All heavy atoms as a GROMACS GRO file, in nm:
protein
  443
    1MET      N    1 -10.007  20.624  12.642
    1MET     CA    2 -10.032  20.484  12.609
    1MET      C    3  -9.968  20.391  12.713
    1MET      O    4 -10.026  20.290  12.748
    1MET     CB    5  -9.978  20.455  12.468
    1MET     CG    6  -9.990  20.314  12.427
    1MET     SD    7 -10.107  20.261  12.301
    1MET     CE    8 -10.150  20.398  12.207
    2LYS      N    9  -9.850  20.429  12.761
    2LYS     CA   10  -9.785  20.346  12.862
    2LYS      C   11  -9.866  20.341  12.991
    2LYS      O   12  -9.867  20.239  13.060
    2LYS     CB   13  -9.643  20.395  12.889
    2LYS     CG   14  -9.550  20.366  12.775
    2LYS     CD   15  -9.409  20.412  12.804
    2LYS     CE   16  -9.320  20.385  12.684
    2LYS     NZ   17  -9.183  20.427  12.706
    3ASN      N   18  -9.936  20.451  13.021
    3ASN     CA   19 -10.023  20.452  13.138
    3ASN      C   20 -10.136  20.352  13.122
    3ASN      O   21 -10.174  20.284  13.218
    3ASN     CB   22 -10.080  20.591  13.164
    3ASN     CG   23  -9.974  20.688  13.213
    3ASN    OD1   24  -9.874  20.648  13.270
    3ASN    ND2   25  -9.998  20.815  13.192
    4ILE      N   26 -10.190  20.344  13.003
    4ILE     CA   27 -10.298  20.249  12.976
    4ILE      C   28 -10.247  20.106  12.995
    4ILE      O   29 -10.315  20.023  13.057
    4ILE     CB   30 -10.353  20.267  12.833
    4ILE    CG1   31 -10.421  20.403  12.820
    4ILE    CG2   32 -10.449  20.154  12.798
    4ILE    CD1   33 -10.460  20.438  12.679
    5VAL      N   34 -10.128  20.079  12.946
    5VAL     CA   35 -10.070  19.946  12.960
    5VAL      C   36 -10.052  19.912  13.107
    5VAL      O   37 -10.086  19.801  13.151
    5VAL     CB   38  -9.936  19.935  12.884
    5VAL    CG1   39  -9.861  19.808  12.921
    5VAL    CG2   40  -9.961  19.941  12.734
    6GLU      N   41 -10.003  20.006  13.184
    6GLU     CA   42  -9.983  19.981  13.326
    6GLU      C   43 -10.116  19.957  13.397
    6GLU      O   44 -10.127  19.866  13.480
    6GLU     CB   45  -9.908  20.098  13.391
    6GLU     CG   46  -9.873  20.077  13.535
    6GLU     CD   47  -9.788  19.954  13.562
    6GLU    OE1   48  -9.708  19.915  13.474
    6GLU    OE2   49  -9.802  19.896  13.671
    7GLN      N   50 -10.217  20.034  13.362
    7GLN     CA   51 -10.350  20.015  13.423
    7GLN      C   52 -10.408  19.879  13.386
    7GLN      O   53 -10.463  19.809  13.471
    7GLN     CB   54 -10.445  20.126  13.379
    7GLN     CG   55 -10.412  20.260  13.439
    7GLN     CD   56 -10.499  20.371  13.381
    7GLN    OE1   57 -10.579  20.351  13.290
    7GLN    NE2   58 -10.482  20.492  13.434
    8LEU      N   59 -10.396  19.843  13.260
    8LEU     CA   60 -10.446  19.713  13.217
    8LEU      C   61 -10.370  19.599  13.284
    8LEU      O   62 -10.430  19.497  13.320
    8LEU     CB   63 -10.437  19.699  13.065
    8LEU     CG   64 -10.537  19.780  12.985
    8LEU    CD1   65 -10.507  19.767  12.835
    8LEU    CD2   66 -10.679  19.737  13.013
    9ARG      N   67 -10.241  19.616  13.299
    9ARG     CA   68 -10.161  19.513  13.365
    9ARG      C   69 -10.208  19.494  13.509
    9ARG      O   70 -10.225  19.380  13.556
    9ARG     CB   71 -10.013  19.550  13.362
    9ARG     CG   72  -9.922  19.438  13.412
    9ARG     CD   73  -9.781  19.486  13.436
    9ARG     NE   74  -9.774  19.582  13.543
    9ARG     CZ   75  -9.779  19.553  13.674
    9ARG    NH1   76  -9.793  19.428  13.713
    9ARG    NH2   77  -9.771  19.647  13.764
   10GLU      N   78 -10.229  19.604  13.578
   10GLU     CA   79 -10.277  19.595  13.717
   10GLU      C   80 -10.415  19.529  13.723
   10GLU      O   81 -10.440  19.446  13.811
   10GLU     CB   82 -10.282  19.734  13.779
   10GLU     CG   83 -10.145  19.792  13.805
   10GLU     CD   84 -10.149  19.937  13.853
   10GLU    OE1   85 -10.260  19.987  13.884
   10GLU    OE2   86 -10.042  19.999  13.859
   11GLN      N   87 -10.501  19.566  13.628
   11GLN     CA   88 -10.634  19.504  13.623
   11GLN      C   89 -10.624  19.354  13.597
   11GLN      O   90 -10.697  19.274  13.657
   11GLN     CB   91 -10.719  19.568  13.513
   11GLN     CG   92 -10.763  19.708  13.544
   11GLN     CD   93 -10.839  19.770  13.426
   11GLN    OE1   94 -10.886  19.701  13.336
   11GLN    NE2   95 -10.848  19.901  13.427
   12LEU      N   96 -10.533  19.318  13.509
   12LEU     CA   97 -10.515  19.177  13.475
   12LEU      C   98 -10.467  19.098  13.596
   12LEU      O   99 -10.517  18.989  13.625
   12LEU     CB  100 -10.416  19.164  13.359
   12LEU     CG  101 -10.387  19.022  13.311
   12LEU    CD1  102 -10.515  18.953  13.264
   12LEU    CD2  103 -10.284  19.026  13.199
   13VAL      N  104 -10.371  19.152  13.668
   13VAL     CA  105 -10.321  19.084  13.788
   13VAL      C  106 -10.434  19.066  13.888
   13VAL      O  107 -10.454  18.957  13.943
   13VAL     CB  108 -10.203  19.163  13.850
   13VAL    CG1  109 -10.169  19.109  13.988
   13VAL    CG2  110 -10.081  19.157  13.758
   14GLN      N  111 -10.510  19.172  13.911
   14GLN     CA  112 -10.619  19.165  14.008
   14GLN      C  113 -10.727  19.066  13.963
   14GLN      O  114 -10.777  18.987  14.043
   14GLN     CB  115 -10.681  19.302  14.031
   14GLN     CG  116 -10.781  19.305  14.144
   14GLN     CD  117 -10.721  19.262  14.276
   14GLN    OE1  118 -10.619  19.311  14.317
   14GLN    NE2  119 -10.784  19.165  14.340
   15LEU      N  120 -10.759  19.070  13.836
   15LEU     CA  121 -10.860  18.978  13.783
   15LEU      C  122 -10.814  18.834  13.799
   15LEU      O  123 -10.892  18.747  13.838
   15LEU     CB  124 -10.889  19.011  13.637
   15LEU     CG  125 -11.001  18.933  13.571
   15LEU    CD1  126 -11.133  18.956  13.643
   15LEU    CD2  127 -11.012  18.970  13.424
   16PHE      N  128 -10.689  18.809  13.769
   16PHE     CA  129 -10.638  18.673  13.785
   16PHE      C  130 -10.643  18.631  13.931
   16PHE      O  131 -10.681  18.517  13.963
   16PHE     CB  132 -10.494  18.661  13.733
   16PHE     CG  133 -10.431  18.531  13.774
   16PHE    CD1  134 -10.472  18.412  13.717
   16PHE    CD2  135 -10.333  18.527  13.871
   16PHE    CE1  136 -10.417  18.290  13.757
   16PHE    CE2  137 -10.277  18.408  13.912
   16PHE     CZ  138 -10.318  18.288  13.854
   17LEU      N  139 -10.607  18.721  14.022
   17LEU     CA  140 -10.611  18.687  14.164
   17LEU      C  141 -10.755  18.657  14.208
   17LEU      O  142 -10.777  18.568  14.291
   17LEU     CB  143 -10.552  18.800  14.248
   17LEU     CG  144 -10.401  18.821  14.232
   17LEU    CD1  145 -10.356  18.944  14.310
   17LEU    CD2  146 -10.322  18.699  14.275
   18ASP      N  147 -10.849  18.729  14.152
   18ASP     CA  148 -10.990  18.705  14.185
   18ASP      C  149 -11.040  18.573  14.127
   18ASP      O  150 -11.110  18.498  14.194
   18ASP     CB  151 -11.078  18.819  14.132
   18ASP     CG  152 -11.053  18.950  14.204
   18ASP    OD1  153 -10.991  18.951  14.312
   18ASP    OD2  154 -11.096  19.054  14.150
   19LYS      N  155 -11.004  18.548  14.002
   19LYS     CA  156 -11.055  18.429  13.932
   19LYS      C  157 -10.971  18.304  13.959
   19LYS      O  158 -11.021  18.193  13.951
   19LYS     CB  159 -11.058  18.453  13.781
   19LYS     CG  160 -11.141  18.571  13.737
   19LYS     CD  161 -11.287  18.537  13.740
   19LYS     CE  162 -11.367  18.654  13.683
   19LYS     NZ  163 -11.506  18.617  13.661
   20ASN      N  164 -10.842  18.326  13.981
   20ASN     CA  165 -10.748  18.216  14.004
   20ASN      C  166 -10.751  18.115  13.889
   20ASN      O  167 -10.743  17.994  13.910
   20ASN     CB  168 -10.777  18.148  14.138
   20ASN     CG  169 -10.657  18.069  14.187
   20ASN    OD1  170 -10.544  18.107  14.160
   20ASN    ND2  171 -10.681  17.962  14.259
   21ASP      N  172 -10.764  18.168  13.768
   21ASP     CA  173 -10.773  18.081  13.651
   21ASP      C  174 -10.724  18.158  13.528
   21ASP      O  175 -10.792  18.250  13.482
   21ASP     CB  176 -10.918  18.036  13.632
   21ASP     CG  177 -10.936  17.943  13.514
   21ASP    OD1  178 -10.834  17.904  13.451
   21ASP    OD2  179 -11.052  17.911  13.483
   22LEU      N  180 -10.610  18.118  13.475
   22LEU     CA  181 -10.555  18.186  13.358
   22LEU      C  182 -10.640  18.164  13.232
   22LEU      O  183 -10.628  18.240  13.137
   22LEU     CB  184 -10.413  18.138  13.330
   22LEU     CG  185 -10.304  18.190  13.422
   22LEU    CD1  186 -10.172  18.122  13.393
   22LEU    CD2  187 -10.290  18.340  13.409
   23LEU      N  188 -10.724  18.063  13.234
   23LEU     CA  189 -10.806  18.033  13.117
   23LEU      C  190 -10.947  18.091  13.127
   23LEU      O  191 -11.028  18.069  13.036
   23LEU     CB  192 -10.813  17.882  13.095
   23LEU     CG  193 -10.677  17.815  13.070
   23LEU    CD1  194 -10.693  17.665  13.054
   23LEU    CD2  195 -10.609  17.875  12.949
   24ASP      N  196 -10.974  18.164  13.231
   24ASP     CA  197 -11.103  18.230  13.244
   24ASP      C  198 -11.122  18.326  13.128
   24ASP      O  199 -11.028  18.396  13.086
   24ASP     CB  200 -11.108  18.307  13.377
   24ASP     CG  201 -11.238  18.381  13.394
   24ASP    OD1  202 -11.336  18.318  13.440
   24ASP    OD2  203 -11.242  18.501  13.361
   25ASP      N  204 -11.242  18.330  13.072
   25ASP     CA  205 -11.268  18.413  12.954
   25ASP      C  206 -11.233  18.560  12.977
   25ASP      O  207 -11.176  18.625  12.888
   25ASP     CB  208 -11.415  18.402  12.912
   25ASP     CG  209 -11.447  18.267  12.850
   25ASP    OD1  210 -11.353  18.195  12.810
   25ASP    OD2  211 -11.566  18.233  12.843
   26GLU      N  212 -11.266  18.613  13.092
   26GLU     CA  213 -11.236  18.754  13.119
   26GLU      C  214 -11.086  18.779  13.130
   26GLU      O  215 -11.036  18.881  13.081
   26GLU     CB  216 -11.303  18.799  13.250
   26GLU     CG  217 -11.452  18.812  13.241
   26GLU     CD  218 -11.510  18.856  13.373
   26GLU    OE1  219 -11.493  18.974  13.409
   26GLU    OE2  220 -11.571  18.770  13.441
   27VAL      N  221 -11.016  18.686  13.191
   27VAL     CA  222 -10.870  18.698  13.204
   27VAL      C  223 -10.806  18.694  13.066
   27VAL      O  224 -10.720  18.777  13.034
   27VAL     CB  225 -10.813  18.587  13.295
   27VAL    CG1  226 -10.660  18.589  13.295
   27VAL    CG2  227 -10.867  18.601  13.438
   28VAL      N  228 -10.848  18.600  12.984
   28VAL     CA  229 -10.793  18.587  12.849
   28VAL      C  230 -10.822  18.713  12.767
   28VAL      O  231 -10.734  18.766  12.699
   28VAL     CB  232 -10.849  18.461  12.778
   28VAL    CG1  233 -10.812  18.460  12.631
   28VAL    CG2  234 -10.799  18.336  12.847
   29GLU      N  235 -10.944  18.762  12.776
   29GLU     CA  236 -10.982  18.881  12.700
   29GLU      C  237 -10.899  19.003  12.741
   29GLU      O  238 -10.849  19.077  12.656
   29GLU     CB  239 -11.131  18.911  12.721
   29GLU     CG  240 -11.181  19.027  12.640
   29GLU     CD  241 -11.330  19.052  12.659
   29GLU    OE1  242 -11.402  18.958  12.697
   29GLU    OE2  243 -11.372  19.166  12.636
   30LEU      N  244 -10.883  19.023  12.870
   30LEU     CA  245 -10.804  19.136  12.917
   30LEU      C  246 -10.657  19.120  12.878
   30LEU      O  247 -10.591  19.216  12.839
   30LEU     CB  248 -10.819  19.152  13.068
   30LEU     CG  249 -10.761  19.278  13.129
   30LEU    CD1  250 -10.817  19.404  13.065
   30LEU    CD2  251 -10.786  19.280  13.279
   31SER      N  252 -10.608  18.999  12.887
   31SER     CA  253 -10.470  18.972  12.846
   31SER      C  254 -10.449  19.004  12.698
   31SER      O  255 -10.348  19.063  12.660
   31SER     CB  256 -10.437  18.826  12.874
   31SER     OG  257 -10.308  18.795  12.830
   32GLN      N  258 -10.544  18.966  12.615
   32GLN     CA  259 -10.534  18.994  12.472
   32GLN      C  260 -10.541  19.144  12.444
   32GLN      O  261 -10.471  19.195  12.356
   32GLN     CB  262 -10.644  18.920  12.397
   32GLN     CG  263 -10.622  18.771  12.395
   32GLN     CD  264 -10.737  18.694  12.335
   32GLN    OE1  265 -10.850  18.742  12.329
   32GLN    NE2  266 -10.710  18.572  12.292
   33GLN      N  267 -10.624  19.213  12.520
   33GLN     CA  268 -10.633  19.359  12.505
   33GLN      C  269 -10.499  19.422  12.541
   33GLN      O  270 -10.449  19.510  12.470
   33GLN     CB  271 -10.744  19.413  12.594
   33GLN     CG  272 -10.773  19.558  12.575
   33GLN     CD  273 -10.888  19.606  12.663
   33GLN    OE1  274 -10.948  19.529  12.737
   33GLN    NE2  275 -10.917  19.734  12.657
   34LEU      N  276 -10.441  19.379  12.649
   34LEU     CA  277 -10.310  19.428  12.692
   34LEU      C  278 -10.205  19.399  12.585
   34LEU      O  279 -10.123  19.485  12.553
   34LEU     CB  280 -10.272  19.365  12.826
   34LEU     CG  281 -10.138  19.403  12.886
   34LEU    CD1  282 -10.125  19.553  12.907
   34LEU    CD2  283 -10.118  19.328  13.017
   35ASP      N  284 -10.209  19.280  12.529
   35ASP     CA  285 -10.115  19.244  12.423
   35ASP      C  286 -10.122  19.341  12.306
   35ASP      O  287 -10.019  19.379  12.249
   35ASP     CB  288 -10.143  19.102  12.371
   35ASP     CG  289 -10.103  18.994  12.468
   35ASP    OD1  290 -10.027  19.023  12.563
   35ASP    OD2  291 -10.147  18.879  12.449
   36GLN      N  292 -10.242  19.380  12.268
   36GLN     CA  293 -10.260  19.471  12.156
   36GLN      C  294 -10.194  19.606  12.183
   36GLN      O  295 -10.128  19.662  12.096
   36GLN     CB  296 -10.408  19.489  12.124
   36GLN     CG  297 -10.473  19.366  12.066
   36GLN     CD  298 -10.408  19.321  11.937
   36GLN    OE1  299 -10.382  19.400  11.849
   36GLN    NE2  300 -10.383  19.192  11.927
   37TYR      N  301 -10.212  19.658  12.303
   37TYR     CA  302 -10.148  19.785  12.338
   37TYR      C  303  -9.996  19.772  12.338
   37TYR      O  304  -9.924  19.860  12.289
   37TYR     CB  305 -10.196  19.834  12.474
   37TYR     CG  306 -10.328  19.906  12.469
   37TYR    CD1  307 -10.446  19.841  12.503
   37TYR    CD2  308 -10.336  20.039  12.429
   37TYR    CE1  309 -10.567  19.906  12.498
   37TYR    CE2  310 -10.456  20.106  12.423
   37TYR     CZ  311 -10.572  20.039  12.458
   37TYR     OH  312 -10.691  20.104  12.452
   38ILE      N  313  -9.947  19.662  12.390
   38ILE     CA  314  -9.802  19.639  12.392
   38ILE      C  315  -9.747  19.633  12.250
   38ILE      O  316  -9.641  19.690  12.220
   38ILE     CB  317  -9.768  19.512  12.472
   38ILE    CG1  318  -9.796  19.535  12.620
   38ILE    CG2  319  -9.622  19.472  12.451
   38ILE    CD1  320  -9.789  19.411  12.705
   39LEU      N  321  -9.818  19.566  12.161
   39LEU     CA  322  -9.773  19.556  12.022
   39LEU      C  323  -9.769  19.693  11.955
   39LEU      O  324  -9.677  19.722  11.877
   39LEU     CB  325  -9.864  19.462  11.943
   39LEU     CG  326  -9.848  19.314  11.974
   39LEU    CD1  327  -9.956  19.233  11.904
   39LEU    CD2  328  -9.710  19.265  11.936
   40VAL      N  329  -9.867  19.777  11.984
   40VAL     CA  330  -9.868  19.913  11.927
   40VAL      C  331  -9.745  19.990  11.976
   40VAL      O  332  -9.676  20.055  11.896
   40VAL     CB  333  -9.998  19.988  11.964
   40VAL    CG1  334  -9.987  20.135  11.932
   40VAL    CG2  335 -10.116  19.926  11.893
   41ILE      N  336  -9.717  19.982  12.104
   41ILE     CA  337  -9.600  20.052  12.159
   41ILE      C  338  -9.471  20.000  12.097
   41ILE      O  339  -9.385  20.078  12.057
   41ILE     CB  340  -9.597  20.039  12.313
   41ILE    CG1  341  -9.712  20.120  12.373
   41ILE    CG2  342  -9.463  20.086  12.369
   41ILE    CD1  343  -9.731  20.098  12.521
   42GLN      N  344  -9.459  19.868  12.087
   42GLN     CA  345  -9.338  19.810  12.028
   42GLN      C  346  -9.323  19.853  11.882
   42GLN      O  347  -9.212  19.883  11.837
   42GLN     CB  348  -9.342  19.658  12.038
   42GLN     CG  349  -9.320  19.607  12.177
   42GLN     CD  350  -9.331  19.456  12.186
   42GLN    OE1  351  -9.397  19.392  12.105
   42GLN    NE2  352  -9.266  19.400  12.286
   43SER      N  353  -9.433  19.854  11.811
   43SER     CA  354  -9.429  19.895  11.671
   43SER      C  355  -9.381  20.039  11.658
   43SER      O  356  -9.299  20.071  11.571
   43SER     CB  357  -9.567  19.877  11.610
   43SER     OG  358  -9.571  19.924  11.480
   44ARG      N  359  -9.434  20.126  11.742
   44ARG     CA  360  -9.393  20.266  11.739
   44ARG      C  361  -9.246  20.282  11.774
   44ARG      O  362  -9.176  20.363  11.713
   44ARG     CB  363  -9.478  20.348  11.836
   44ARG     CG  364  -9.619  20.368  11.788
   44ARG     CD  365  -9.700  20.446  11.887
   44ARG     NE  366  -9.837  20.464  11.840
   44ARG     CZ  367  -9.931  20.527  11.908
   44ARG    NH1  368  -9.903  20.579  12.027
   44ARG    NH2  369 -10.052  20.538  11.860
   45MET      N  370  -9.200  20.204  11.869
   45MET     CA  371  -9.058  20.212  11.908
   45MET      C  372  -8.968  20.166  11.794
   45MET      O  373  -8.866  20.228  11.766
   45MET     CB  374  -9.034  20.129  12.034
   45MET     CG  375  -9.096  20.190  12.158
   45MET     SD  376  -9.085  20.084  12.302
   45MET     CE  377  -8.909  20.083  12.328
   46MET      N  378  -9.008  20.060  11.728
   46MET     CA  379  -8.928  20.009  11.616
   46MET      C  380  -8.927  20.109  11.501
   46MET      O  381  -8.825  20.127  11.435
   46MET     CB  382  -8.982  19.873  11.571
   46MET     CG  383  -8.956  19.763  11.670
   46MET     SD  384  -9.016  19.604  11.614
   46MET     CE  385  -8.905  19.572  11.479
   47LYS      N  386  -9.040  20.171  11.476
   47LYS     CA  387  -9.049  20.270  11.370
   47LYS      C  388  -8.955  20.386  11.398
   47LYS      O  389  -8.885  20.434  11.309
   47LYS     CB  390  -9.193  20.318  11.355
   47LYS     CG  391  -9.212  20.413  11.241
   47LYS     CD  392  -9.358  20.453  11.226
   47LYS     CE  393  -9.375  20.551  11.113
   47LYS     NZ  394  -9.514  20.598  11.100
   48LYS      N  395  -8.953  20.432  11.523
   48LYS     CA  396  -8.863  20.542  11.561
   48LYS      C  397  -8.718  20.502  11.542
   48LYS      O  398  -8.636  20.581  11.494
   48LYS     CB  399  -8.887  20.584  11.706
   48LYS     CG  400  -9.010  20.667  11.725
   48LYS     CD  401  -9.022  20.712  11.870
   48LYS     CE  402  -9.145  20.796  11.891
   48LYS     NZ  403  -9.158  20.838  12.031
   49GLU      N  404  -8.684  20.379  11.578
   49GLU     CA  405  -8.547  20.331  11.563
   49GLU      C  406  -8.507  20.329  11.416
   49GLU      O  407  -8.396  20.366  11.379
   49GLU     CB  408  -8.530  20.193  11.626
   49GLU     CG  409  -8.530  20.195  11.778
   49GLU     CD  410  -8.517  20.057  11.837
   49GLU    OE1  411  -8.486  19.960  11.764
   49GLU    OE2  412  -8.540  20.043  11.958
   50CYS      N  413  -8.597  20.284  11.331
   50CYS     CA  414  -8.567  20.276  11.188
   50CYS      C  415  -8.550  20.415  11.128
   50CYS      O  416  -8.469  20.434  11.037
   50CYS     CB  417  -8.680  20.202  11.116
   50CYS     SG  418  -8.682  20.025  11.147
   51GLU      N  419  -8.627  20.509  11.176
   51GLU     CA  420  -8.617  20.647  11.124
   51GLU      C  421  -8.486  20.714  11.164
   51GLU      O  422  -8.438  20.802  11.095
   51GLU     CB  423  -8.736  20.730  11.174
   51GLU     CG  424  -8.867  20.691  11.110
   51GLU     CD  425  -8.986  20.762  11.172
   51GLU    OE1  426  -8.969  20.833  11.273
   51GLU    OE2  427  -9.097  20.747  11.119
   52GLN      N  428  -8.428  20.670  11.272
   52GLN     CA  429  -8.303  20.730  11.321
   52GLN      C  430  -8.182  20.677  11.246
   52GLN      O  431  -8.077  20.738  11.249
   52GLN     CB  432  -8.287  20.705  11.472
   52GLN     CG  433  -8.388  20.783  11.554
   52GLN     CD  434  -8.376  20.753  11.702
   52GLN    OE1  435  -8.300  20.669  11.744
   52GLN    NE2  436  -8.453  20.825  11.782
   53VAL      N  437  -8.197  20.565  11.181
   53VAL     CA  438  -8.082  20.504  11.112
   53VAL      C  439  -8.062  20.565  10.977
   53VAL      O  440  -8.136  20.621  10.910
   53VAL     CB  441  -8.104  20.350  11.099
   53VAL    CG1  442  -7.994  20.289  11.014
   53VAL    CG2  443  -8.109  20.286  11.235
   0.00000   0.00000   0.00000
């Protein structure tokens, strides 16, 4: 999953450099997709922390 996040991040950076607009629909969509993956990872990390306590 972390590999996916890294790939999406790289795609987002490149897309932004191409579009030069943070409000471009494609940039926003990719950013939101990346956010979802990050939230899943954070949730899993928090769950693991809670299980260890």
